[in-house]
C-alpha positions in Angstrom: 153.4 97.8 44.9 152.8 101.0 47.0 148.9 100.2 47.3 148.7 97.3 49.8 150.7 100.4 51.8 148.1 102.8 51.5 145.3 99.7 51.4 147.0 99.3 55.2 146.9 103.6 56.0 143.3 103.1 55.1 142.2 100.2 57.6 144.4 102.2 60.5 142.9 105.8 59.9 140.6 105.9 57.6 138.4 103.1 58.5 134.6 104.2 56.6 137.1 104.7 53.7 138.6 101.3 53.7 135.1 99.9 54.3 134.3 101.2 50.8 136.7 99.7 49.0 135.5 97.5 46.4 136.5 93.9 45.1 139.7 94.0 42.5 139.2 93.1 38.9 139.8 89.8 37.8 141.7 88.4 34.8 138.8 88.3 32.9 137.4 91.6 33.8 141.2 93.1 32.4 141.2 91.1 29.2 137.4 92.2 28.3 138.7 96.2 29.2 141.9 95.5 27.2 139.5 94.1 24.1 137.3 97.0 24.6 139.9 99.3 24.6 142.1 98.0 21.7 144.8 99.3 23.4 147.5 97.1 26.1 147.0 98.5 29.3 150.5 99.0 31.4 151.7 96.3 33.7 151.7 98.3 36.7 147.9 99.4 36.2 147.1 95.8 35.5 149.4 95.7 38.9 147.1 97.6 40.7 143.5 97.5 39.4 144.0 93.3 40.8 144.0 95.1 44.2 141.7 97.7 44.1 138.3 97.7 42.6 137.2 101.3 43.1 135.3 103.3 45.8 131.7 102.4 46.7 129.7 104.9 46.4 129.3 106.5 50.1 128.6 110.1 49.2 132.3 111.4 50.5 134.6 112.3 48.3 138.1 110.1 49.4 141.0 112.5 48.2 143.6 109.5 48.5 146.4 110.8 45.9 147.1 114.4 46.7 146.1 116.9 46.7 142.5 116.1 45.6 142.5 112.8 43.6 140.0 110.1 44.5 141.1 107.0 42.4 138.6 105.0 40.2 138.8 101.2 40.2 138.2 99.4 36.5 134.8 99.1 35.9 134.7 103.6 36.8 137.3 104.2 34.5 135.8 102.6 31.9 132.8 104.1 32.4 134.5 107.6 33.0 136.2 107.1 29.6 132.8 106.6 27.7 131.5 109.7 29.4 134.1 111.8 28.8 134.4 110.8 25.1 131.0 111.6 24.3 130.6 114.7 26.1 133.7 116.3 24.4 133.0 115.2 21.3 131.7 117.8 18.8 132.5 120.8 20.2 135.8 122.0 19.0 135.2 121.0 15.1 132.9 122.1 12.2 132.7 118.9 11.2 132.4 115.3 12.3 135.1 114.6 9.4 137.6 117.1 10.8 137.0 115.7 14.4 138.4 112.3 12.9 141.2 113.9 11.3 142.6 115.6 14.2 141.6 112.4 16.6 144.0 110.1 14.3 146.9 112.6 14.2 146.7 113.1 17.9 146.8 109.1 18.5 150.1 108.4 16.2 151.6 111.0 18.6 153.4 109.4 21.7 152.2 109.5 24.9 152.4 112.3 27.0 151.5 114.7 23.9 148.9 117.3 25.3 145.8 117.3 23.4 143.1 119.9 24.5 140.5 119.7 22.2 139.5 116.2 22.1 139.4 113.0 25.0 141.3 110.6 23.2 140.2 107.0 23.2 143.5 106.1 24.5 143.3 108.1 27.5 141.8 106.1 30.5 140.9 108.0 33.9 142.5 106.6 37.3 141.6 109.4 39.4 138.9 112.4 39.6 138.3 115.4 41.5 134.6 114.9 41.3 134.2 118.4 39.8 135.6 117.5 36.0 139.4 117.2 36.2 140.6 113.5 35.9 144.3 112.1 35.6 144.0 109.4 33.0 146.7 106.9 31.8 148.0 107.7 28.4 147.7 104.2 26.1 149.6 105.8 22.9 152.6 104.1 22.0 156.2 106.1 22.9 158.6 106.3 25.5 156.0 107.5 28.4 152.9 104.9 27.0 151.4 104.5 30.9 152.3 108.4 31.9 149.6 109.4 34.0 148.4 113.2 32.5 145.5 115.9 34.0 142.6 116.8 32.2 141.6 119.9 33.0 137.6 121.0 32.4 138.5 124.1 30.8 142.1 123.5 29.4 141.9 120.1 28.5 145.4 118.0 28.7 147.5 121.3 28.0 150.1 119.9 30.3 153.1 117.4 30.4 152.7 114.1 32.4 152.0 114.2 36.2 154.0 111.2 36.7 155.9 108.9 34.6 153.2 106.1 35.6 150.8 104.8 38.0 154.1 103.2 40.3 155.2 106.6 40.9 151.6 108.3 41.5 151.0 105.4 44.2 154.8 105.9 45.5 154.2 109.4 45.9 151.0 109.0 47.4 152.6 106.6 50.1 154.9 108.8 51.0 152.4 111.7 51.4 150.2 109.4 53.6 153.2 108.9 55.9 153.5 112.8 56.5 157.3 112.9 54.5 156.1 115.1 51.5 156.2 118.7 53.3 153.9 120.1 50.5 150.9 117.7 51.5 149.3 117.9 55.1 147.0 115.7 55.6 143.8 117.5 57.4 141.1 114.7 59.2 138.0 116.0 60.3 135.4 113.8 61.9 135.5 110.8 59.4 136.7 112.1 56.7 140.5 113.7 55.4 141.3 116.2 52.9 144.9 118.0 52.1 146.3 121.7 52.6 
């Protein structure tokens, strides 16, 4: 998995970020998460979270995944999922029953299907921009189970998957960090970096 290469890059190029990396999730943590979620986690997501536990609070946004995404560990993913469900519920529907019916229909749709009116319980955040936009893994069933989609603060999840899975996201990130992606250029300022 590309995370080991990304971690090696951070050790060499971004020591403050490397120092803020948290310990990975345990087998018990992952099993408890699957029980809480009620959905199986994709194998590549489990593999990643067995290596990466998130980033400690440093008052700095670390956009490892271009162009501006800071990855979440398992604990932050579960916390943010609950936060997003609660924040968006009750906005777009006239009654709770109408919202429940919509959610049930959306959950039956295959993974990768756009949905703009609710944050679905089958969506698990994996990275954020710090301003209300999230990348999430879609845990719904279907051929694209485990795909990575984007939630826009104003548009919901109105587009197609950004990556087919977490592995593809991390592979592209590692290539970009190595300078082999022309559309992403890494800029360092003091102890911080960003993409342009």
